[in-house]
DOVOVO-760168 format. One line per field, with one value per residue (C-alpha): y negated, x negated, z negated. Coordinates in nm, 2 decimals. Layout:
N
north Y,... .
east X,... .
up Z,... .
This chain:
692
north 4.57,4.50,4.43,4.15,3.96,4.04,4.07,4.32,4.16,4.48,4.51,4.64,4.31,4.20,4.11,4.06,4.42,4.57,4.56,4.80,5.02,5.08,4.93,4.92,4.63,4.47,4.49,4.34,4.00,3.98,3.99,3.79,3.55,3.58,3.59,3.23,3.12,3.16,3.10,2.79,2.72,2.77,2.58,2.29,2.28,2.29,1.98,1.80,1.92,1.86,1.51,1.40,1.33,1.48,1.14,0.95,1.25,1.26,0.89,0.75,0.98,1.23,0.96,0.72,0.61,0.35,0.46,0.40,0.69,0.91,0.92,0.99,1.31,1.37,1.41,1.56,1.82,1.88,1.88,2.20,2.38,2.31,2.48,2.77,2.75,2.75,3.01,3.25,3.12,3.29,3.60,3.64,3.59,3.83,4.09,4.01,4.06,4.42,4.48,4.76,4.98,4.88,4.63,4.59,4.50,4.66,4.58,4.45,4.22,4.07,4.00,3.82,3.63,3.49,3.41,3.21,3.04,2.90,2.81,2.65,2.42,2.36,2.27,2.23,2.07,1.86,1.77,1.60,1.46,1.22,1.18,1.05,0.85,0.71,0.61,0.47,0.24,0.19,-0.06,-0.22,-0.29,-0.43,-0.62,-0.48,-0.41,-0.07,0.17,0.15,0.41,0.44,0.71,0.95,0.89,1.09,1.31,1.38,1.46,1.72,1.92,1.92,2.07,2.35,2.48,2.47,2.63,2.94,3.01,2.97,3.19,3.50,3.52,3.63,3.81,3.99,3.95,3.67,3.76,3.97,3.82,3.50,3.13,3.14,3.41,3.60,3.83,4.13,4.21,3.96,4.13,4.34,4.68,4.59,4.40,4.47,4.34,3.97,3.83,3.68,3.54,3.33,3.20,3.14,2.94,2.79,2.63,2.56,2.35,2.20,2.11,1.88,1.69,1.65,1.50,1.27,1.15,1.06,0.90,0.70,0.53,0.49,0.28,0.13,0.03,-0.09,-0.32,-0.35,-0.60,-0.92,-1.20,-1.27,-0.90,-0.83,-0.46,-0.57,-0.72,-0.41,-0.21,0.09,0.31,0.20,0.26,0.61,0.65,0.55,0.78,1.01,0.97,0.98,1.31,1.47,1.38,1.53,1.82,1.92,2.05,2.31,2.48,2.43,2.64,2.90,2.89,2.98,3.20,3.40,3.42,3.51,3.77,3.91,3.80,3.89,4.11,3.88,3.95,3.65,3.81,4.16,4.44,4.53,4.43,4.13,3.99,3.81,3.73,3.48,3.26,3.23,3.14,2.87,2.75,2.77,2.61,2.33,2.21,2.38,2.18,1.82,1.91,1.93,1.58,1.50,1.59,1.45,1.13,0.97,1.11,0.92,0.59,0.63,0.63,0.35,0.14,0.24,0.29,-0.09,-0.17,-0.04,-0.12,-0.47,-0.61,-0.59,-0.22,-0.21,-0.14,-0.22,-0.26,0.11,0.27,0.17,0.30,0.63,0.65,0.65,0.87,1.14,1.13,1.21,1.43,1.66,1.77,1.91,2.17,2.37,2.71,2.69,2.92,3.18,3.21,3.60,3.64,3.72,3.38,3.31,3.13,2.87,2.78,2.87,2.64,2.36,2.38,2.40,2.08,1.91,2.03,1.88,1.58,1.51,1.49,1.21,0.95,1.18,1.08,0.73,0.74,0.89,0.60,0.38,0.46,0.47,0.19,0.00,0.13,-0.03,-0.33,-0.36,-0.37,-0.04,0.10,0.42,0.50,0.83,0.74,0.70,1.05,1.21,1.00,1.11,1.47,1.48,1.27,1.59,1.87,1.72,1.68,2.07,2.17,1.95,2.13,2.47,2.29,2.23,2.58,2.76,2.49,2.71,3.04,3.25,3.14,3.19,3.55,3.68,3.52,3.47,3.61,3.61,3.51,3.20,3.06,3.07,2.88,2.61,2.52,2.50,2.28,2.06,2.05,2.05,1.78,1.61,1.54,1.71,1.49,1.19,1.23,1.30,0.98,0.81,0.89,0.75,0.44,0.37,0.54,0.20,0.04,0.25,0.35,0.01,0.18,0.35,0.70,0.78,0.72,0.98,1.24,1.19,1.17,1.51,1.64,1.50,1.68,2.00,1.97,1.94,2.19,2.45,2.39,2.45,2.78,2.88,2.87,2.82,3.18,3.23,3.14,3.41,3.70,3.58,3.56,3.91,4.04,4.02,3.99,3.77,3.88,4.25,4.36,4.55,4.63,4.88,4.71,4.65,4.33,4.16,4.13,3.91,3.62,3.74,3.71,3.35,3.28,3.41,3.17,2.85,2.94,2.93,2.63,2.48,2.63,2.43,2.17,2.14,2.19,1.89,1.71,1.77,1.66,1.34,1.26,1.37,1.15,0.84,0.85,0.88,0.58,0.34,0.08,0.03,0.13,-0.13,-0.35,-0.55,-0.79,-0.49,-0.56,-0.35,-0.29,-0.67,-0.49,-0.63,-0.56,-0.66,-0.40,-0.53,-0.87,-0.72,-0.69,-0.32,-0.13,-0.28,-0.44,-0.25,-0.47,-0.51,-0.89,-1.19,-1.32,-1.17,-1.25,-1.47,-1.26,-1.49,-1.25,-0.88,-0.83,-1.10,-1.09,-1.09,-1.37,-1.59,-1.45,-1.61,-1.95,-1.98,-1.96,-1.60,-1.60,-1.90,-1.99,-2.22,-2.17,-2.27,-2.11,-1.75,-1.56,-1.22,-0.96,-0.62,-0.28,0.02,0.20,0.54,0.84,1.18,1.36,1.45,1.65,1.81,1.95,2.06,2.25,2.38,2.35,2.62,2.83,2.85,2.96,3.22,3.34,3.36,3.54,3.83,3.85,3.65,3.52,3.41,3.17,3.03,2.92,2.73,2.55,2.47,2.34,2.13,2.00,1.89,1.75,1.54,1.42,1.34,1.22,0.94,0.75,0.68,0.50,0.20,0.20,-0.13,-0.15,-0.30,-0.67,-0.80,-1.18,-1.45,-1.59,-1.24,-1.22,-1.58,-1.50,-1.19,-1.36,-1.64,-1.46,-1.24,-1.50,-1.71,-1.41,-1.36,-1.76,-1.77,-1.39,-1.32,-1.21,-0.90,-0.87,-0.56,-0.47,-0.41,-0.26,0.04,-0.12,-0.20,-0.55,-0.49,-0.59,-0.62,-0.95,-1.05,-1.27,-1.48,-1.60,-1.87,-2.01,-2.12 .
east 1.86,1.98,1.59,1.59,1.88,1.87,1.48,1.40,1.73,1.90,2.22,2.02,1.83,2.14,2.00,2.34,2.50,2.21,2.42,2.69,2.41,2.24,2.40,2.05,2.02,1.78,1.99,2.28,2.07,1.91,2.25,2.40,2.14,2.21,2.65,2.59,2.41,2.67,2.94,2.80,2.76,3.12,3.22,3.04,3.16,3.51,3.45,3.31,3.60,3.86,3.75,3.66,3.31,3.11,3.15,2.97,2.72,2.68,2.66,2.54,2.33,2.17,2.06,1.96,1.59,1.68,1.37,1.60,1.84,1.55,1.45,1.77,1.78,1.41,1.49,1.87,1.62,1.42,1.67,1.83,1.53,1.42,1.80,1.63,1.32,1.45,1.70,1.41,1.20,1.49,1.49,1.13,1.13,1.37,1.23,0.93,1.15,1.20,0.89,0.76,1.03,0.94,1.21,1.49,1.37,1.15,0.81,0.86,1.12,0.94,0.63,0.90,1.06,0.71,0.64,0.95,0.92,0.61,0.64,0.98,0.85,0.52,0.61,1.01,1.10,0.79,0.65,0.99,1.06,0.75,0.78,1.14,1.00,0.73,1.01,1.21,0.96,0.68,0.87,1.03,0.70,0.49,0.79,0.86,1.16,1.12,0.82,0.58,0.77,1.11,1.19,0.90,1.00,1.33,1.17,0.94,1.23,1.33,1.09,1.09,1.44,1.37,1.10,1.38,1.63,1.43,1.36,1.74,1.81,1.53,1.78,2.08,1.90,1.55,1.32,1.03,0.67,0.56,0.20,0.24,0.28,-0.06,0.03,-0.33,-0.44,-0.50,-0.17,0.01,-0.10,0.07,-0.12,0.06,0.35,0.48,0.80,0.98,0.79,0.49,0.62,0.89,0.63,0.40,0.65,0.86,0.50,0.41,0.68,0.70,0.32,0.40,0.63,0.40,0.12,0.35,0.46,0.08,0.02,0.33,0.27,-0.13,-0.04,0.27,0.07,-0.22,-0.02,0.32,0.21,0.36,0.22,-0.04,-0.04,-0.36,-0.47,-0.57,-0.24,-0.04,0.16,-0.06,0.26,0.15,-0.24,-0.14,0.11,-0.22,-0.43,-0.17,-0.13,-0.48,-0.50,-0.21,-0.40,-0.72,-0.56,-0.31,-0.50,-0.72,-0.36,-0.22,-0.53,-0.53,-0.11,-0.21,-0.49,-0.25,0.03,-0.22,-0.35,0.00,0.16,-0.11,-0.32,-0.63,-0.87,-0.94,-0.84,-0.81,-1.03,-1.18,-1.29,-1.48,-1.19,-1.28,-1.07,-1.30,-1.27,-0.91,-0.96,-1.17,-0.94,-0.62,-0.79,-0.99,-0.57,-0.46,-0.66,-0.60,-0.24,-0.26,-0.33,-0.11,0.15,0.06,-0.10,0.25,0.38,0.08,0.21,0.53,0.44,0.21,0.53,0.74,0.50,0.42,0.84,0.93,0.58,0.68,0.33,0.14,-0.06,-0.37,-0.68,-0.54,-0.89,-0.98,-0.68,-0.73,-1.10,-0.98,-0.71,-0.97,-1.23,-0.98,-0.88,-1.22,-1.30,-0.98,-1.21,-1.50,-1.38,-1.17,-1.43,-1.31,-0.97,-1.18,-1.52,-1.46,-1.49,-1.86,-2.02,-2.37,-2.41,-2.51,-2.23,-2.03,-2.19,-2.18,-1.81,-1.81,-1.98,-1.75,-1.43,-1.55,-1.62,-1.28,-1.13,-1.31,-1.12,-0.78,-0.88,-0.91,-0.57,-0.42,-0.63,-0.48,-0.14,-0.19,-0.35,-0.06,0.19,-0.06,0.07,0.37,0.73,0.79,1.20,1.26,1.44,1.46,1.11,0.93,1.07,0.93,0.59,0.53,0.60,0.36,0.06,0.09,0.09,-0.13,-0.36,-0.35,-0.34,-0.67,-0.83,-0.78,-0.88,-1.17,-1.26,-1.13,-1.39,-1.66,-1.68,-1.81,-1.49,-1.31,-1.40,-1.23,-0.90,-0.92,-0.55,-0.43,-0.12,-0.36,-0.41,-0.02,0.05,-0.27,-0.12,0.25,0.08,-0.04,0.18,0.52,0.48,0.24,0.49,0.82,0.87,0.77,1.01,1.27,1.19,1.16,1.55,1.61,1.43,1.52,1.85,2.06,1.85,1.99,2.33,2.43,2.51,2.28,2.27,2.38,2.14,2.27,2.32,1.95,1.75,1.92,1.83,1.48,1.44,1.57,1.28,1.06,1.17,1.18,0.91,0.72,0.87,0.87,0.49,0.24,0.32,0.15,-0.15,-0.15,-0.07,-0.32,-0.61,-0.46,-0.51,-0.15,-0.25,-0.01,0.22,0.27,0.63,0.56,0.31,0.23,0.13,0.43,0.24,0.35,0.68,0.77,0.59,0.80,1.12,1.00,0.93,1.25,1.42,1.20,1.35,1.72,1.62,1.52,1.80,2.04,1.82,1.89,2.27,2.20,2.06,2.40,2.59,2.43,2.47,2.86,2.89,2.77,2.93,3.26,3.16,3.00,3.19,3.07,2.72,2.73,2.41,2.45,2.16,1.97,1.74,1.88,1.47,1.34,1.13,0.76,0.76,0.94,1.19,1.36,1.37,1.70,2.04,2.18,2.22,1.96,2.05,1.98,1.73,1.58,1.49,1.66,1.28,0.97,0.83,0.50,0.27,0.01,-0.03,0.02,0.34,0.48,0.87,0.73,0.54,0.85,1.04,0.80,0.76,1.13,1.15,1.29,1.63,1.62,1.67,1.40,1.44,1.73,1.64,1.82,1.79,1.96,1.78,1.73,1.71,1.54,1.79,2.01,1.84,1.96,1.58,1.59,1.89,1.80,1.51,1.66,1.93,1.70,1.37,1.55,1.69,1.28,1.18,1.42,1.37,0.99,1.05,1.27,1.09,1.41,1.17,1.45,1.62,1.26,1.17,1.53,1.47,1.15,1.28,1.57,1.35,1.07,1.30,1.46,1.16,1.01,1.34,1.32,1.00,1.22,1.49,1.45,1.75,1.83,1.85,2.14,2.10,2.22,2.39,2.22,2.56,2.60,2.25,2.30,2.59,2.49,2.19,2.36,2.66,2.35,2.18,2.52,2.59,2.23,2.25,2.60,2.60,2.51,2.14,2.08,1.78,1.59,1.71,2.11,1.97,2.15,2.48,2.80,2.66,2.35,2.49,2.11,2.02,1.74,1.80,1.51,1.72,1.87,1.54,1.48 .
up -9.62,-9.98,-10.04,-9.76,-9.92,-10.32,-10.34,-10.66,-10.80,-10.91,-11.13,-11.41,-11.42,-11.56,-11.94,-12.11,-12.03,-12.20,-12.50,-12.30,-12.20,-12.51,-12.80,-13.01,-13.26,-13.06,-12.72,-12.95,-13.07,-12.69,-12.50,-12.78,-12.64,-12.33,-12.37,-12.61,-12.31,-12.03,-12.27,-12.35,-11.98,-11.88,-12.20,-12.07,-11.71,-11.85,-12.04,-11.74,-11.55,-11.78,-11.91,-11.62,-11.77,-11.42,-11.26,-11.52,-11.60,-11.19,-11.10,-11.37,-11.54,-11.33,-11.02,-11.25,-11.21,-11.53,-11.81,-12.09,-11.92,-11.84,-12.19,-12.34,-12.08,-12.22,-12.54,-12.49,-12.30,-12.57,-12.86,-12.65,-12.61,-12.98,-13.12,-12.90,-13.03,-13.41,-13.35,-13.23,-13.50,-13.76,-13.56,-13.58,-13.98,-14.02,-13.79,-14.08,-14.37,-14.25,-14.08,-14.36,-14.22,-13.87,-13.82,-13.59,-13.29,-13.05,-12.98,-12.66,-12.81,-13.03,-12.82,-12.57,-12.90,-12.98,-12.59,-12.52,-12.87,-12.82,-12.46,-12.54,-12.84,-12.69,-12.34,-12.32,-12.71,-12.82,-12.50,-12.35,-12.71,-12.64,-12.29,-12.40,-12.63,-12.36,-12.13,-12.39,-12.55,-12.37,-12.02,-12.34,-12.58,-12.25,-12.17,-11.84,-11.69,-11.57,-11.50,-11.22,-11.02,-11.14,-10.89,-10.94,-11.33,-11.20,-11.04,-11.29,-11.53,-11.27,-11.27,-11.66,-11.63,-11.40,-11.63,-11.88,-11.65,-11.56,-11.93,-12.00,-11.70,-11.84,-12.11,-11.89,-11.57,-11.63,-11.90,-12.02,-12.06,-12.34,-12.30,-12.58,-12.51,-12.34,-12.09,-12.12,-11.91,-11.81,-11.99,-11.80,-11.46,-11.27,-11.40,-11.77,-11.68,-11.28,-11.40,-11.39,-11.76,-11.64,-11.35,-11.54,-11.69,-11.41,-11.24,-11.53,-11.63,-11.31,-11.18,-11.49,-11.50,-11.20,-11.33,-11.66,-11.39,-11.25,-11.59,-11.66,-11.32,-11.37,-11.72,-11.65,-11.40,-11.59,-11.84,-11.69,-11.43,-11.57,-11.88,-11.94,-11.91,-12.21,-12.35,-12.32,-12.41,-12.78,-12.82,-12.71,-12.97,-13.13,-12.96,-12.60,-12.70,-12.76,-12.47,-12.23,-12.36,-12.37,-11.97,-11.92,-12.10,-11.86,-11.53,-11.65,-11.84,-11.65,-11.31,-11.51,-11.62,-11.28,-11.11,-11.36,-11.29,-10.94,-10.98,-11.24,-10.94,-10.64,-10.88,-10.93,-10.58,-10.33,-10.55,-10.60,-10.86,-11.04,-11.42,-11.38,-11.54,-11.20,-10.89,-11.04,-11.25,-11.55,-11.82,-11.99,-11.69,-11.78,-12.13,-12.08,-11.80,-11.97,-12.31,-12.12,-12.07,-12.40,-12.66,-12.45,-12.47,-12.86,-12.86,-12.56,-12.83,-13.10,-13.02,-12.93,-13.27,-13.42,-13.25,-13.36,-13.72,-13.68,-13.55,-13.82,-14.08,-14.06,-14.00,-14.34,-14.50,-14.40,-14.28,-13.97,-13.97,-14.15,-13.91,-13.56,-13.38,-13.60,-13.49,-13.12,-13.15,-13.31,-13.04,-12.78,-12.97,-13.00,-12.65,-12.53,-12.77,-12.72,-12.42,-12.61,-12.84,-12.62,-12.76,-13.07,-12.97,-12.86,-13.09,-13.11,-12.74,-12.69,-12.65,-12.82,-13.18,-13.03,-12.81,-13.10,-13.35,-13.08,-13.03,-13.42,-13.50,-13.22,-13.37,-13.73,-13.55,-13.42,-13.75,-13.85,-13.61,-13.75,-14.06,-13.99,-13.89,-14.21,-14.41,-14.20,-14.29,-14.64,-14.62,-14.46,-14.72,-14.99,-15.11,-14.86,-14.93,-14.87,-14.82,-14.90,-14.62,-14.39,-14.21,-14.46,-14.62,-14.32,-14.30,-14.67,-14.58,-14.25,-14.49,-14.72,-14.47,-14.26,-14.48,-14.55,-14.18,-14.13,-14.42,-14.27,-13.96,-14.09,-14.22,-13.88,-13.71,-13.88,-13.67,-13.99,-14.15,-13.77,-13.77,-14.05,-13.99,-13.66,-13.48,-13.83,-13.95,-14.12,-13.77,-13.72,-14.08,-13.94,-13.59,-13.77,-14.03,-13.77,-13.49,-13.66,-13.94,-13.72,-13.42,-13.46,-13.82,-13.59,-13.35,-13.60,-13.79,-13.44,-13.33,-13.66,-13.61,-13.20,-13.22,-13.29,-13.01,-12.74,-12.86,-13.07,-13.43,-13.64,-13.81,-14.13,-14.38,-14.67,-14.36,-14.20,-14.52,-14.65,-14.29,-14.35,-14.72,-14.56,-14.29,-14.56,-14.79,-14.52,-14.34,-14.72,-14.75,-14.40,-14.30,-14.68,-14.74,-14.39,-14.54,-14.82,-14.61,-14.32,-14.58,-14.72,-14.35,-14.18,-13.80,-13.54,-13.29,-13.49,-13.50,-13.84,-14.11,-14.37,-14.70,-14.89,-15.10,-14.78,-14.86,-15.08,-14.88,-14.59,-14.78,-14.88,-14.55,-14.42,-14.68,-14.56,-14.18,-14.31,-14.47,-14.12,-13.92,-14.16,-14.10,-13.71,-13.85,-14.06,-13.79,-13.57,-13.82,-13.84,-13.49,-13.53,-13.84,-13.71,-13.43,-13.60,-13.81,-13.52,-13.56,-13.91,-13.81,-13.55,-13.47,-13.18,-13.25,-13.16,-13.49,-13.81,-13.92,-13.90,-13.61,-13.52,-13.12,-12.84,-12.79,-13.09,-12.93,-12.71,-12.75,-12.85,-12.60,-12.43,-12.07,-11.80,-11.68,-12.01,-12.03,-11.88,-11.86,-11.89,-12.19,-12.30,-12.56,-12.72,-13.03,-13.15,-13.29,-13.08,-13.18,-13.59,-13.50,-13.34,-13.61,-13.87,-13.66,-13.64,-13.21,-13.21,-13.04,-12.82,-12.46,-12.35,-11.98,-11.74,-11.45,-11.46,-11.14,-10.97,-11.09,-10.87,-11.04,-10.89,-10.67,-10.75,-10.62,-10.55,-10.49,-10.87,-10.91,-10.54,-10.72,-11.03,-10.82,-10.53,-10.79,-10.99,-10.72,-10.53,-10.90,-10.96,-10.58,-10.62,-10.98,-10.79,-10.47,-10.26,-10.01,-9.75,-10.11,-10.16,-9.80,-9.80,-10.10,-10.08,-9.74,-9.88,-10.13,-9.88,-9.61,-9.91,-10.02,-9.69,-9.57,-9.86,-9.66,-9.37,-9.56,-9.79,-10.01,-10.18,-10.53,-10.71,-10.76,-11.12,-11.07,-11.23,-11.40,-11.56,-11.69,-11.83,-11.97,-12.14,-12.27,-12.42,-12.60,-12.75,-12.88,-12.99,-13.20,-13.34,-13.47,-13.59,-13.75,-14.09,-14.08,-14.33,-14.56,-14.57,-14.89,-14.74,-14.39,-14.45,-14.56,-14.33,-14.37,-14.09,-13.77,-13.65,-13.71,-13.94,-14.23,-14.13,-13.77,-14.03,-14.13,-13.76 .
């Protein structure tokens, strides 16, 4: 009877009590992490109840379909998961410092750490960051009031949250997979891991993958169908181009991941033999299917980041992006070529030399459009009026590190060299060298640039710059030594080593990891300090950096309806053109109309609660709970088809008053020259308003 009610869930699965059962150093670390999650959840719930924050959280955020709030929630999820990923990275670096003597973590615990670290950073930190920016910026940049399918947008976020929740639950109940973020069988099969670990991996990726696929569909339709009058494809901002290509990648790259997750689940739950060692199973099918998704995933992460770099490089260089057409072509070329290089992830797995050479050449070819982008950013800076603000610090660090990562990528694209360093720390250094500066630095710079657009005040420049330098210095010392130990022969994923020559490099890498932890703390401090100085840093004009694209042609924070009138675009960088011609901040129409907003919806909250219960029930074989949870979600989804919710109507007089107040403030306020943009005088109005 107990088995029917609780499945395979037992008291021994409560991981936070492991420290009391066996107080080893490894269990102390693992249980402490679980207790942090439990205590953090209790404190959060208490604050929500005591301060009454649960009401706005529930009725203004968790039920919203506004793309801006959904984008902010994506980024918040990314920040929370990023903090866990950084903490796990520090623990792994600590293990390596003591690895010559065997370390203080068990081999299984260390394997669990690098599995959760990779899964979190790729799927639940970087992806939410970039999808969050797509939500925030794409509708505004194309002059739309929202995405094409607002409720679907909420559903996408909900599935992402479900995956993140399952990962956090695995700290408290059960264990996560020890098979790495790729989940390679047969090691993740029942024969080698009969416990809950691979099942947590399957359901966290499977459910969050649904959200990512829906996001791709939503934004592809939004960009194709929701552009404002006059915005042809070649008048779209570069970030919108990268978002479009990312959406296409999501649509075509997610199905292989979905297929491989389903097949792996069938192997584990119903004794199928897709990827087992016997009865016709073939692990190579898993490798091919996974990396048919996995390498496009790299560009799903990095293309939106390239778009962010392109946008703020033009802003802080004070000139139009150099080679716009070349940049667009390079973006599309990368999107296409990303589907032709997946096999370079397993050159050593036995395919013929001819196949290896073909994929090696394709890998080298994709470096060409990527190099074009780097050249374009450098050329944009050349001859520009560069302001050395925080985003430019991140940009400089990115170009330097990305060049090194690109060079090592060319080395790894050569199958003969790849055989030598495959599965070594050299590979770890390479992909961190590409993904961290390529994606994370863009996200951090993007937060600095667009934070005032959505919160109404700037981030403190001194704290922001300090954070940037800490990330750059920390990255240098955390990952550059790994190239050396990789060439010396240290394998990745190994919890211990027997060569004392690695120790000095590991100590340096540990120092870098601590610096990255300090950078994370500085980032949190930046938000706190800036919030306390919000009145001094306020930018109600909405254009604190003298921006070029349409999102800057709105107040800060942006009204829920985005634009009083849908803008009409005649050239690239439409808002910059208006300011240059003296036609910005004018009302040429009097026909203000009521605006209908997308209705709020409870489906997202239903998916978060019952989707998490469904995933948990499937992990622990609690079949009645799985059926109940799936039924509730499906019933709610089907029920939506029988109800037509009317959205909130914003009266025309409210729209008109908001628009006129903003424009009057802009034209009467004191415009700020670029040289004073980090001073209290910057209220978000360009100095060129007065030139009209």
